[in-house]
mmCIF file of the N, C-alpha and C atoms, coordinates in Angstrom:
data_MODEL
# 
_entry.id   MODEL 
# 
loop_
_atom_site.group_PDB 
_atom_site.id 
_atom_site.type_symbol 
_atom_site.label_atom_id 
_atom_site.label_alt_id 
_atom_site.label_comp_id 
_atom_site.label_asym_id 
_atom_site.label_entity_id 
_atom_site.label_seq_id 
_atom_site.pdbx_PDB_ins_code 
_atom_site.Cartn_x 
_atom_site.Cartn_y 
_atom_site.Cartn_z 
_atom_site.occupancy 
_atom_site.B_iso_or_equiv 
_atom_site.pdbx_formal_charge 
_atom_site.auth_seq_id 
_atom_site.auth_comp_id 
_atom_site.auth_asym_id 
_atom_site.auth_atom_id 
_atom_site.pdbx_PDB_model_num 
ATOM 1   N N  . ARG A 1 1  ? 96.533 126.941 89.060  1.00 0.00 ? 1  ARG A N  1 
ATOM 2   C CA . ARG A 1 1  ? 95.440 126.619 88.257  1.00 0.00 ? 1  ARG A CA 1 
ATOM 3   C C  . ARG A 1 1  ? 94.456 125.691 88.771  1.00 0.00 ? 1  ARG A C  1 
ATOM 4   N N  . THR A 1 2  ? 94.927 124.630 89.355  1.00 0.00 ? 2  THR A N  1 
ATOM 5   C CA . THR A 1 2  ? 94.102 123.604 90.082  1.00 0.00 ? 2  THR A CA 1 
ATOM 6   C C  . THR A 1 2  ? 93.247 123.947 91.233  1.00 0.00 ? 2  THR A C  1 
ATOM 7   N N  . ARG A 1 3  ? 93.947 124.721 92.049  1.00 0.00 ? 3  ARG A N  1 
ATOM 8   C CA . ARG A 1 3  ? 93.179 125.307 93.160  1.00 0.00 ? 3  ARG A CA 1 
ATOM 9   C C  . ARG A 1 3  ? 92.020 126.346 92.778  1.00 0.00 ? 3  ARG A C  1 
ATOM 10  N N  . GLU A 1 4  ? 92.279 127.029 91.696  1.00 0.00 ? 4  GLU A N  1 
ATOM 11  C CA . GLU A 1 4  ? 91.293 128.181 91.193  1.00 0.00 ? 4  GLU A CA 1 
ATOM 12  C C  . GLU A 1 4  ? 90.188 127.197 90.529  1.00 0.00 ? 4  GLU A C  1 
ATOM 13  N N  . ALA A 1 5  ? 90.393 126.287 89.784  1.00 0.00 ? 5  ALA A N  1 
ATOM 14  C CA . ALA A 1 5  ? 89.319 125.472 89.277  1.00 0.00 ? 5  ALA A CA 1 
ATOM 15  C C  . ALA A 1 5  ? 88.387 124.783 90.293  1.00 0.00 ? 5  ALA A C  1 
ATOM 16  N N  . LEU A 1 6  ? 89.288 124.191 91.448  1.00 0.00 ? 6  LEU A N  1 
ATOM 17  C CA . LEU A 1 6  ? 88.459 123.617 92.402  1.00 0.00 ? 6  LEU A CA 1 
ATOM 18  C C  . LEU A 1 6  ? 87.635 124.474 93.244  1.00 0.00 ? 6  LEU A C  1 
ATOM 19  N N  . ALA A 1 7  ? 88.056 125.845 93.518  1.00 0.00 ? 7  ALA A N  1 
ATOM 20  C CA . ALA A 1 7  ? 87.391 126.801 94.115  1.00 0.00 ? 7  ALA A CA 1 
ATOM 21  C C  . ALA A 1 7  ? 86.269 127.056 93.420  1.00 0.00 ? 7  ALA A C  1 
ATOM 22  N N  . ARG A 1 8  ? 86.359 127.337 92.119  1.00 0.00 ? 8  ARG A N  1 
ATOM 23  C CA . ARG A 1 8  ? 85.362 127.788 91.204  1.00 0.00 ? 8  ARG A CA 1 
ATOM 24  C C  . ARG A 1 8  ? 84.104 126.576 91.196  1.00 0.00 ? 8  ARG A C  1 
ATOM 25  N N  . LYS A 1 9  ? 84.666 125.265 91.177  1.00 0.00 ? 9  LYS A N  1 
ATOM 26  C CA . LYS A 1 9  ? 83.459 124.255 91.162  1.00 0.00 ? 9  LYS A CA 1 
ATOM 27  C C  . LYS A 1 9  ? 82.994 124.125 92.431  1.00 0.00 ? 9  LYS A C  1 
ATOM 28  N N  . LYS A 1 10 ? 83.646 124.425 93.618  1.00 0.00 ? 10 LYS A N  1 
ATOM 29  C CA . LYS A 1 10 ? 82.993 124.555 94.883  1.00 0.00 ? 10 LYS A CA 1 
ATOM 30  C C  . LYS A 1 10 ? 81.991 125.565 94.950  1.00 0.00 ? 10 LYS A C  1 
ATOM 31  N N  . ALA A 1 11 ? 82.407 126.760 94.369  1.00 0.00 ? 11 ALA A N  1 
ATOM 32  C CA . ALA A 1 11 ? 81.460 127.867 94.615  1.00 0.00 ? 11 ALA A CA 1 
ATOM 33  C C  . ALA A 1 11 ? 80.189 127.631 93.604  1.00 0.00 ? 11 ALA A C  1 
ATOM 34  N N  . GLU A 1 12 ? 80.169 126.750 92.599  1.00 0.00 ? 12 GLU A N  1 
ATOM 35  C CA . GLU A 1 12 ? 79.195 126.467 91.647  1.00 0.00 ? 12 GLU A CA 1 
ATOM 36  C C  . GLU A 1 12 ? 78.274 125.477 92.412  1.00 0.00 ? 12 GLU A C  1 
ATOM 37  N N  . GLY A 1 13 ? 78.721 124.871 93.509  1.00 0.00 ? 13 GLY A N  1 
ATOM 38  C CA . GLY A 1 13 ? 77.900 123.758 94.316  1.00 0.00 ? 13 GLY A CA 1 
ATOM 39  C C  . GLY A 1 13 ? 78.204 122.436 93.746  1.00 0.00 ? 13 GLY A C  1 
ATOM 40  N N  . VAL A 1 14 ? 79.364 122.193 93.161  1.00 0.00 ? 14 VAL A N  1 
ATOM 41  C CA . VAL A 1 14 ? 79.535 120.786 92.683  1.00 0.00 ? 14 VAL A CA 1 
ATOM 42  C C  . VAL A 1 14 ? 80.220 120.054 93.761  1.00 0.00 ? 14 VAL A C  1 
ATOM 43  N N  . VAL A 1 15 ? 79.631 118.846 94.038  1.00 0.00 ? 15 VAL A N  1 
ATOM 44  C CA . VAL A 1 15 ? 80.337 117.992 95.168  1.00 0.00 ? 15 VAL A CA 1 
ATOM 45  C C  . VAL A 1 15 ? 81.561 117.443 94.674  1.00 0.00 ? 15 VAL A C  1 
ATOM 46  N N  . LEU A 1 16 ? 82.618 117.775 95.636  1.00 0.00 ? 16 LEU A N  1 
ATOM 47  C CA . LEU A 1 16 ? 84.083 117.225 95.130  1.00 0.00 ? 16 LEU A CA 1 
ATOM 48  C C  . LEU A 1 16 ? 84.514 116.122 96.042  1.00 0.00 ? 16 LEU A C  1 
ATOM 49  N N  . GLY A 1 17 ? 85.444 115.439 95.551  1.00 0.00 ? 17 GLY A N  1 
ATOM 50  C CA . GLY A 1 17 ? 86.041 114.325 96.300  1.00 0.00 ? 17 GLY A CA 1 
ATOM 51  C C  . GLY A 1 17 ? 85.411 112.917 95.713  1.00 0.00 ? 17 GLY A C  1 
ATOM 52  N N  . ARG A 1 18 ? 86.007 111.890 96.603  1.00 0.00 ? 18 ARG A N  1 
ATOM 53  C CA . ARG A 1 18 ? 85.529 110.580 96.040  1.00 0.00 ? 18 ARG A CA 1 
ATOM 54  C C  . ARG A 1 18 ? 84.128 110.224 96.357  1.00 0.00 ? 18 ARG A C  1 
ATOM 55  N N  . PRO A 1 19 ? 83.476 109.763 95.518  1.00 0.00 ? 19 PRO A N  1 
ATOM 56  C CA . PRO A 1 19 ? 82.016 109.481 95.781  1.00 0.00 ? 19 PRO A CA 1 
ATOM 57  C C  . PRO A 1 19 ? 81.905 108.251 96.773  1.00 0.00 ? 19 PRO A C  1 
ATOM 58  N N  . LYS A 1 20 ? 80.797 108.221 97.576  1.00 0.00 ? 20 LYS A N  1 
ATOM 59  C CA . LYS A 1 20 ? 80.569 107.184 98.498  1.00 0.00 ? 20 LYS A CA 1 
ATOM 60  C C  . LYS A 1 20 ? 80.393 105.902 97.813  1.00 0.00 ? 20 LYS A C  1 
ATOM 61  N N  . GLY A 1 21 ? 80.946 104.869 98.350  1.00 0.00 ? 21 GLY A N  1 
ATOM 62  C CA . GLY A 1 21 ? 80.724 103.562 97.615  1.00 0.00 ? 21 GLY A CA 1 
ATOM 63  C C  . GLY A 1 21 ? 80.709 102.314 98.757  1.00 0.00 ? 21 GLY A C  1 
ATOM 64  N N  . ARG A 1 22 ? 81.709 101.530 98.473  1.00 0.00 ? 22 ARG A N  1 
ATOM 65  C CA . ARG A 1 22 ? 81.798 100.192 99.261  1.00 0.00 ? 22 ARG A CA 1 
ATOM 66  C C  . ARG A 1 22 ? 81.681 100.297 100.696 1.00 0.00 ? 22 ARG A C  1 
ATOM 67  N N  . LYS A 1 23 ? 82.232 101.275 101.376 1.00 0.00 ? 23 LYS A N  1 
ATOM 68  C CA . LYS A 1 23 ? 82.142 101.251 102.840 1.00 0.00 ? 23 LYS A CA 1 
ATOM 69  C C  . LYS A 1 23 ? 80.758 101.588 103.291 1.00 0.00 ? 23 LYS A C  1 
ATOM 70  N N  . THR A 1 24 ? 79.953 102.219 102.462 1.00 0.00 ? 24 THR A N  1 
ATOM 71  C CA . THR A 1 24 ? 78.595 102.682 102.964 1.00 0.00 ? 24 THR A CA 1 
ATOM 72  C C  . THR A 1 24 ? 77.401 101.539 102.614 1.00 0.00 ? 24 THR A C  1 
ATOM 73  N N  . ALA A 1 25 ? 77.560 100.755 101.575 1.00 0.00 ? 25 ALA A N  1 
ATOM 74  C CA . ALA A 1 25 ? 76.804 99.837  101.264 1.00 0.00 ? 25 ALA A CA 1 
ATOM 75  C C  . ALA A 1 25 ? 77.211 98.594  100.910 1.00 0.00 ? 25 ALA A C  1 
ATOM 76  N N  . PRO A 1 26 ? 77.174 97.484  101.672 1.00 0.00 ? 26 PRO A N  1 
ATOM 77  C CA . PRO A 1 26 ? 77.629 96.173  101.567 1.00 0.00 ? 26 PRO A CA 1 
ATOM 78  C C  . PRO A 1 26 ? 77.162 95.390  100.152 1.00 0.00 ? 26 PRO A C  1 
ATOM 79  N N  . GLU A 1 27 ? 75.974 95.869  99.986  1.00 0.00 ? 27 GLU A N  1 
ATOM 80  C CA . GLU A 1 27 ? 75.374 95.286  98.731  1.00 0.00 ? 27 GLU A CA 1 
ATOM 81  C C  . GLU A 1 27 ? 75.914 95.699  97.472  1.00 0.00 ? 27 GLU A C  1 
ATOM 82  N N  . LYS A 1 28 ? 76.688 96.617  97.616  1.00 0.00 ? 28 LYS A N  1 
ATOM 83  C CA . LYS A 1 28 ? 77.356 97.146  96.290  1.00 0.00 ? 28 LYS A CA 1 
ATOM 84  C C  . LYS A 1 28 ? 78.918 96.410  95.987  1.00 0.00 ? 28 LYS A C  1 
ATOM 85  N N  . HIS A 1 29 ? 79.181 95.552  96.981  1.00 0.00 ? 29 HIS A N  1 
ATOM 86  C CA . HIS A 1 29 ? 80.267 94.917  96.855  1.00 0.00 ? 29 HIS A CA 1 
ATOM 87  C C  . HIS A 1 29 ? 80.124 93.722  95.897  1.00 0.00 ? 29 HIS A C  1 
ATOM 88  N N  . LYS A 1 30 ? 81.349 93.441  95.104  1.00 0.00 ? 30 LYS A N  1 
ATOM 89  C CA . LYS A 1 30 ? 81.056 92.662  94.121  1.00 0.00 ? 30 LYS A CA 1 
ATOM 90  C C  . LYS A 1 30 ? 81.030 91.009  94.662  1.00 0.00 ? 30 LYS A C  1 
ATOM 91  N N  . LEU A 1 31 ? 81.248 90.871  95.890  1.00 0.00 ? 31 LEU A N  1 
ATOM 92  C CA . LEU A 1 31 ? 81.128 89.490  96.317  1.00 0.00 ? 31 LEU A CA 1 
ATOM 93  C C  . LEU A 1 31 ? 79.728 89.370  97.095  1.00 0.00 ? 31 LEU A C  1 
ATOM 94  N N  . TYR A 1 32 ? 78.995 90.370  97.153  1.00 0.00 ? 32 TYR A N  1 
ATOM 95  C CA . TYR A 1 32 ? 77.750 90.433  97.951  1.00 0.00 ? 32 TYR A CA 1 
ATOM 96  C C  . TYR A 1 32 ? 76.781 89.339  97.451  1.00 0.00 ? 32 TYR A C  1 
ATOM 97  N N  . PRO A 1 33 ? 76.694 89.041  96.230  1.00 0.00 ? 33 PRO A N  1 
ATOM 98  C CA . PRO A 1 33 ? 75.848 87.888  95.620  1.00 0.00 ? 33 PRO A CA 1 
ATOM 99  C C  . PRO A 1 33 ? 76.197 86.529  96.116  1.00 0.00 ? 33 PRO A C  1 
ATOM 100 N N  . LYS A 1 34 ? 77.309 86.395  96.471  1.00 0.00 ? 34 LYS A N  1 
ATOM 101 C CA . LYS A 1 34 ? 77.938 85.192  96.644  1.00 0.00 ? 34 LYS A CA 1 
ATOM 102 C C  . LYS A 1 34 ? 78.143 84.998  98.302  1.00 0.00 ? 34 LYS A C  1 
ATOM 103 N N  . ARG A 1 35 ? 77.538 85.738  99.070  1.00 0.00 ? 35 ARG A N  1 
ATOM 104 C CA . ARG A 1 35 ? 77.817 85.842  100.421 1.00 0.00 ? 35 ARG A CA 1 
ATOM 105 C C  . ARG A 1 35 ? 77.448 84.480  101.208 1.00 0.00 ? 35 ARG A C  1 
ATOM 106 N N  . GLU A 1 36 ? 76.221 83.751  100.830 1.00 0.00 ? 36 GLU A N  1 
ATOM 107 C CA . GLU A 1 36 ? 75.821 82.756  101.312 1.00 0.00 ? 36 GLU A CA 1 
ATOM 108 C C  . GLU A 1 36 ? 76.645 81.476  101.057 1.00 0.00 ? 36 GLU A C  1 
ATOM 109 N N  . LEU A 1 37 ? 77.193 81.694  99.841  1.00 0.00 ? 37 LEU A N  1 
ATOM 110 C CA . LEU A 1 37 ? 78.352 80.499  99.357  1.00 0.00 ? 37 LEU A CA 1 
ATOM 111 C C  . LEU A 1 37 ? 79.610 80.559  100.288 1.00 0.00 ? 37 LEU A C  1 
ATOM 112 N N  . ILE A 1 38 ? 79.866 81.859  100.398 1.00 0.00 ? 38 ILE A N  1 
ATOM 113 C CA . ILE A 1 38 ? 81.176 82.237  101.205 1.00 0.00 ? 38 ILE A CA 1 
ATOM 114 C C  . ILE A 1 38 ? 80.912 81.769  102.600 1.00 0.00 ? 38 ILE A C  1 
ATOM 115 N N  . ARG A 1 39 ? 79.918 82.159  103.288 1.00 0.00 ? 39 ARG A N  1 
ATOM 116 C CA . ARG A 1 39 ? 79.508 81.596  104.538 1.00 0.00 ? 39 ARG A CA 1 
ATOM 117 C C  . ARG A 1 39 ? 79.507 80.170  104.738 1.00 0.00 ? 39 ARG A C  1 
ATOM 118 N N  . GLY A 1 40 ? 78.985 79.402  103.791 1.00 0.00 ? 40 GLY A N  1 
ATOM 119 C CA . GLY A 1 40 ? 78.929 78.031  103.802 1.00 0.00 ? 40 GLY A CA 1 
ATOM 120 C C  . GLY A 1 40 ? 80.233 77.413  103.675 1.00 0.00 ? 40 GLY A C  1 
ATOM 121 N N  . LEU A 1 41 ? 81.167 77.879  102.841 1.00 0.00 ? 41 LEU A N  1 
ATOM 122 C CA . LEU A 1 41 ? 82.412 77.430  102.787 1.00 0.00 ? 41 LEU A CA 1 
ATOM 123 C C  . LEU A 1 41 ? 83.272 77.737  103.922 1.00 0.00 ? 41 LEU A C  1 
ATOM 124 N N  . LEU A 1 42 ? 83.003 78.797  104.566 1.00 0.00 ? 42 LEU A N  1 
ATOM 125 C CA . LEU A 1 42 ? 83.772 79.173  105.719 1.00 0.00 ? 42 LEU A CA 1 
ATOM 126 C C  . LEU A 1 42 ? 83.428 78.034  106.937 1.00 0.00 ? 42 LEU A C  1 
ATOM 127 N N  . ALA A 1 43 ? 82.107 77.814  106.746 1.00 0.00 ? 43 ALA A N  1 
ATOM 128 C CA . ALA A 1 43 ? 81.561 76.936  107.917 1.00 0.00 ? 43 ALA A CA 1 
ATOM 129 C C  . ALA A 1 43 ? 82.217 75.478  107.548 1.00 0.00 ? 43 ALA A C  1 
ATOM 130 N N  . GLU A 1 44 ? 82.409 75.111  106.528 1.00 0.00 ? 44 GLU A N  1 
ATOM 131 C CA . GLU A 1 44 ? 83.003 73.743  106.169 1.00 0.00 ? 44 GLU A CA 1 
ATOM 132 C C  . GLU A 1 44 ? 84.421 73.695  106.128 1.00 0.00 ? 44 GLU A C  1 
ATOM 133 N N  . LYS A 1 45 ? 85.067 74.856  106.685 1.00 0.00 ? 45 LYS A N  1 
ATOM 134 C CA . LYS A 1 45 ? 86.540 75.027  106.944 1.00 0.00 ? 45 LYS A CA 1 
ATOM 135 C C  . LYS A 1 45 ? 87.359 74.967  105.637 1.00 0.00 ? 45 LYS A C  1 
ATOM 136 N N  . VAL A 1 46 ? 86.714 75.410  104.553 1.00 0.00 ? 46 VAL A N  1 
ATOM 137 C CA . VAL A 1 46 ? 87.500 75.639  103.148 1.00 0.00 ? 46 VAL A CA 1 
ATOM 138 C C  . VAL A 1 46 ? 88.405 76.644  103.388 1.00 0.00 ? 46 VAL A C  1 
ATOM 139 N N  . SER A 1 47 ? 89.686 76.609  102.852 1.00 0.00 ? 47 SER A N  1 
ATOM 140 C CA . SER A 1 47 ? 90.674 77.800  102.923 1.00 0.00 ? 47 SER A CA 1 
ATOM 141 C C  . SER A 1 47 ? 90.159 78.951  102.299 1.00 0.00 ? 47 SER A C  1 
ATOM 142 N N  . LYS A 1 48 ? 90.673 80.175  102.775 1.00 0.00 ? 48 LYS A N  1 
ATOM 143 C CA . LYS A 1 48 ? 90.300 81.299  102.017 1.00 0.00 ? 48 LYS A CA 1 
ATOM 144 C C  . LYS A 1 48 ? 90.689 81.412  100.666 1.00 0.00 ? 48 LYS A C  1 
ATOM 145 N N  . ARG A 1 49 ? 91.934 80.856  100.484 1.00 0.00 ? 49 ARG A N  1 
ATOM 146 C CA . ARG A 1 49 ? 92.530 80.799  99.175  1.00 0.00 ? 49 ARG A CA 1 
ATOM 147 C C  . ARG A 1 49 ? 91.613 80.013  98.269  1.00 0.00 ? 49 ARG A C  1 
ATOM 148 N N  . GLN A 1 50 ? 91.156 78.975  98.712  1.00 0.00 ? 50 GLN A N  1 
ATOM 149 C CA . GLN A 1 50 ? 90.304 78.049  97.759  1.00 0.00 ? 50 GLN A CA 1 
ATOM 150 C C  . GLN A 1 50 ? 88.914 78.750  97.449  1.00 0.00 ? 50 GLN A C  1 
ATOM 151 N N  . ILE A 1 51 ? 88.260 79.430  98.547  1.00 0.00 ? 51 ILE A N  1 
ATOM 152 C CA . ILE A 1 51 ? 87.121 80.341  98.456  1.00 0.00 ? 51 ILE A CA 1 
ATOM 153 C C  . ILE A 1 51 ? 87.415 81.330  97.307  1.00 0.00 ? 51 ILE A C  1 
ATOM 154 N N  . ALA A 1 52 ? 88.538 81.903  97.427  1.00 0.00 ? 52 ALA A N  1 
ATOM 155 C CA . ALA A 1 52 ? 88.693 83.073  96.376  1.00 0.00 ? 52 ALA A CA 1 
ATOM 156 C C  . ALA A 1 52 ? 88.809 82.529  95.188  1.00 0.00 ? 52 ALA A C  1 
ATOM 157 N N  . LYS A 1 53 ? 89.364 81.304  94.967  1.00 0.00 ? 53 LYS A N  1 
ATOM 158 C CA . LYS A 1 53 ? 89.409 80.696  93.668  1.00 0.00 ? 53 LYS A CA 1 
ATOM 159 C C  . LYS A 1 53 ? 87.955 80.336  93.010  1.00 0.00 ? 53 LYS A C  1 
ATOM 160 N N  . ILE A 1 54 ? 87.167 79.796  94.030  1.00 0.00 ? 54 ILE A N  1 
ATOM 161 C CA . ILE A 1 54 ? 85.841 79.412  93.638  1.00 0.00 ? 54 ILE A CA 1 
ATOM 162 C C  . ILE A 1 54 ? 85.135 80.685  93.345  1.00 0.00 ? 54 ILE A C  1 
ATOM 163 N N  . CYS A 1 55 ? 85.239 81.828  93.883  1.00 0.00 ? 55 CYS A N  1 
ATOM 164 C CA . CYS A 1 55 ? 84.433 83.176  93.668  1.00 0.00 ? 55 CYS A CA 1 
ATOM 165 C C  . CYS A 1 55 ? 85.254 83.934  92.526  1.00 0.00 ? 55 CYS A C  1 
ATOM 166 N N  . LYS A 1 56 ? 86.329 83.441  92.020  1.00 0.00 ? 56 LYS A N  1 
ATOM 167 C CA . LYS A 1 56 ? 86.908 84.240  91.078  1.00 0.00 ? 56 LYS A CA 1 
ATOM 168 C C  . LYS A 1 56 ? 87.403 85.620  91.394  1.00 0.00 ? 56 LYS A C  1 
ATOM 169 N N  . CYS A 1 57 ? 87.973 85.746  92.529  1.00 0.00 ? 57 CYS A N  1 
ATOM 170 C CA . CYS A 1 57 ? 88.524 86.951  93.051  1.00 0.00 ? 57 CYS A CA 1 
ATOM 171 C C  . CYS A 1 57 ? 89.896 86.823  93.688  1.00 0.00 ? 57 CYS A C  1 
ATOM 172 N N  . ASP A 1 58 ? 90.475 87.717  93.919  1.00 0.00 ? 58 ASP A N  1 
ATOM 173 C CA . ASP A 1 58 ? 91.743 87.917  94.609  1.00 0.00 ? 58 ASP A CA 1 
ATOM 174 C C  . ASP A 1 58 ? 91.527 87.460  96.127  1.00 0.00 ? 58 ASP A C  1 
ATOM 175 N N  . ARG A 1 59 ? 92.601 86.823  96.740  1.00 0.00 ? 59 ARG A N  1 
ATOM 176 C CA . ARG A 1 59 ? 92.263 86.310  98.105  1.00 0.00 ? 59 ARG A CA 1 
ATOM 177 C C  . ARG A 1 59 ? 92.198 87.565  99.086  1.00 0.00 ? 59 ARG A C  1 
ATOM 178 N N  . ASN A 1 60 ? 92.992 88.469  98.761  1.00 0.00 ? 60 ASN A N  1 
ATOM 179 C CA . ASN A 1 60 ? 92.971 89.830  99.534  1.00 0.00 ? 60 ASN A CA 1 
ATOM 180 C C  . ASN A 1 60 ? 91.577 90.571  99.503  1.00 0.00 ? 60 ASN A C  1 
ATOM 181 N N  . THR A 1 61 ? 91.023 90.413  98.271  1.00 0.00 ? 61 THR A N  1 
ATOM 182 C CA . THR A 1 61 ? 89.520 91.034  98.212  1.00 0.00 ? 61 THR A CA 1 
ATOM 183 C C  . THR A 1 61 ? 88.505 90.179  98.960  1.00 0.00 ? 61 THR A C  1 
ATOM 184 N N  . LEU A 1 62 ? 88.746 88.784  99.091  1.00 0.00 ? 62 LEU A N  1 
ATOM 185 C CA . LEU A 1 62 ? 87.971 88.039  99.926  1.00 0.00 ? 62 LEU A CA 1 
ATOM 186 C C  . LEU A 1 62 ? 88.151 88.316  101.416 1.00 0.00 ? 62 LEU A C  1 
ATOM 187 N N  . ALA A 1 63 ? 89.434 88.314  101.783 1.00 0.00 ? 63 ALA A N  1 
ATOM 188 C CA . ALA A 1 63 ? 89.719 88.573  103.272 1.00 0.00 ? 63 ALA A CA 1 
ATOM 189 C C  . ALA A 1 63 ? 89.204 89.919  103.697 1.00 0.00 ? 63 ALA A C  1 
ATOM 190 N N  . ARG A 1 64 ? 89.204 90.924  102.838 1.00 0.00 ? 64 ARG A N  1 
ATOM 191 C CA . ARG A 1 64 ? 88.692 92.184  103.131 1.00 0.00 ? 64 ARG A CA 1 
ATOM 192 C C  . ARG A 1 64 ? 87.140 92.190  103.131 1.00 0.00 ? 64 ARG A C  1 
ATOM 193 N N  . TYR A 1 65 ? 86.508 91.609  102.276 1.00 0.00 ? 65 TYR A N  1 
ATOM 194 C CA . TYR A 1 65 ? 85.046 91.334  102.440 1.00 0.00 ? 65 TYR A CA 1 
ATOM 195 C C  . TYR A 1 65 ? 84.693 90.534  103.697 1.00 0.00 ? 65 TYR A C  1 
ATOM 196 N N  . ILE A 1 66 ? 85.242 89.588  104.002 1.00 0.00 ? 66 ILE A N  1 
ATOM 197 C CA . ILE A 1 66 ? 84.969 88.660  105.351 1.00 0.00 ? 66 ILE A CA 1 
ATOM 198 C C  . ILE A 1 66 ? 85.171 89.607  106.507 1.00 0.00 ? 66 ILE A C  1 
ATOM 199 N N  . LYS A 1 67 ? 86.197 90.397  106.469 1.00 0.00 ? 67 LYS A N  1 
ATOM 200 C CA . LYS A 1 67 ? 86.419 91.244  107.575 1.00 0.00 ? 67 LYS A CA 1 
ATOM 201 C C  . LYS A 1 67 ? 85.412 92.302  107.755 1.00 0.00 ? 67 LYS A C  1 
ATOM 202 N N  . GLU A 1 68 ? 85.143 92.933  106.617 1.00 0.00 ? 68 GLU A N  1 
ATOM 203 C CA . GLU A 1 68 ? 84.279 94.214  106.805 1.00 0.00 ? 68 GLU A CA 1 
ATOM 204 C C  . GLU A 1 68 ? 82.749 93.802  106.833 1.00 0.00 ? 68 GLU A C  1 
ATOM 205 N N  . VAL A 1 69 ? 82.307 92.737  106.117 1.00 0.00 ? 69 VAL A N  1 
ATOM 206 C CA . VAL A 1 69 ? 81.041 92.619  105.953 1.00 0.00 ? 69 VAL A CA 1 
ATOM 207 C C  . VAL A 1 69 ? 80.328 91.323  106.829 1.00 0.00 ? 69 VAL A C  1 
ATOM 208 N N  . ILE A 1 70 ? 81.115 90.183  106.592 1.00 0.00 ? 70 ILE A N  1 
ATOM 209 C CA . ILE A 1 70 ? 80.605 89.054  107.202 1.00 0.00 ? 70 ILE A CA 1 
ATOM 210 C C  . ILE A 1 70 ? 80.715 88.913  108.701 1.00 0.00 ? 70 ILE A C  1 
ATOM 211 N N  . GLU A 1 71 ? 82.068 89.389  109.194 1.00 0.00 ? 71 GLU A N  1 
ATOM 212 C CA . GLU A 1 71 ? 82.244 89.490  110.664 1.00 0.00 ? 71 GLU A CA 1 
ATOM 213 C C  . GLU A 1 71 ? 81.299 90.436  111.271 1.00 0.00 ? 71 GLU A C  1 
ATOM 214 N N  . LYS A 1 72 ? 80.916 91.589  110.677 1.00 0.00 ? 72 LYS A N  1 
ATOM 215 C CA . LYS A 1 72 ? 80.193 92.586  111.238 1.00 0.00 ? 72 LYS A CA 1 
ATOM 216 C C  . LYS A 1 72 ? 78.678 92.085  111.271 1.00 0.00 ? 72 LYS A C  1 
ATOM 217 N N  . GLU A 1 73 ? 78.329 91.282  110.279 1.00 0.00 ? 73 GLU A N  1 
ATOM 218 C CA . GLU A 1 73 ? 76.917 90.593  110.267 1.00 0.00 ? 73 GLU A CA 1 
ATOM 219 C C  . GLU A 1 73 ? 76.805 89.735  111.433 1.00 0.00 ? 73 GLU A C  1 
ATOM 220 N N  . ALA A 1 74 ? 77.874 89.033  111.834 1.00 0.00 ? 74 ALA A N  1 
ATOM 221 C CA . ALA A 1 74 ? 77.935 87.993  112.704 1.00 0.00 ? 74 ALA A CA 1 
ATOM 222 C C  . ALA A 1 74 ? 77.813 88.614  114.329 1.00 0.00 ? 74 ALA A C  1 
ATOM 223 N N  . CYS A 1 75 ? 78.237 89.749  114.352 1.00 0.00 ? 75 CYS A N  1 
ATOM 224 C CA . CYS A 1 75 ? 78.213 90.612  115.724 1.00 0.00 ? 75 CYS A CA 1 
ATOM 225 C C  . CYS A 1 75 ? 76.806 90.945  116.033 1.00 0.00 ? 75 CYS A C  1 
# 
């Protein structure tokens, strides 16, 4: 049933799959508005855990944001 429905949708021209999001546009990331604050705190050697608490997000979310956005902008 599922394959038939997907084949029918594809034939109708419907775009299937996960929509493009976070990886294509850094400004869509929830931490983007706080990027200058994050950069400043990193420059002051504040721990990532403390920065995450200040930004009200999980430390892993912050670490991923730093790795994917801030470090790429620095290059």
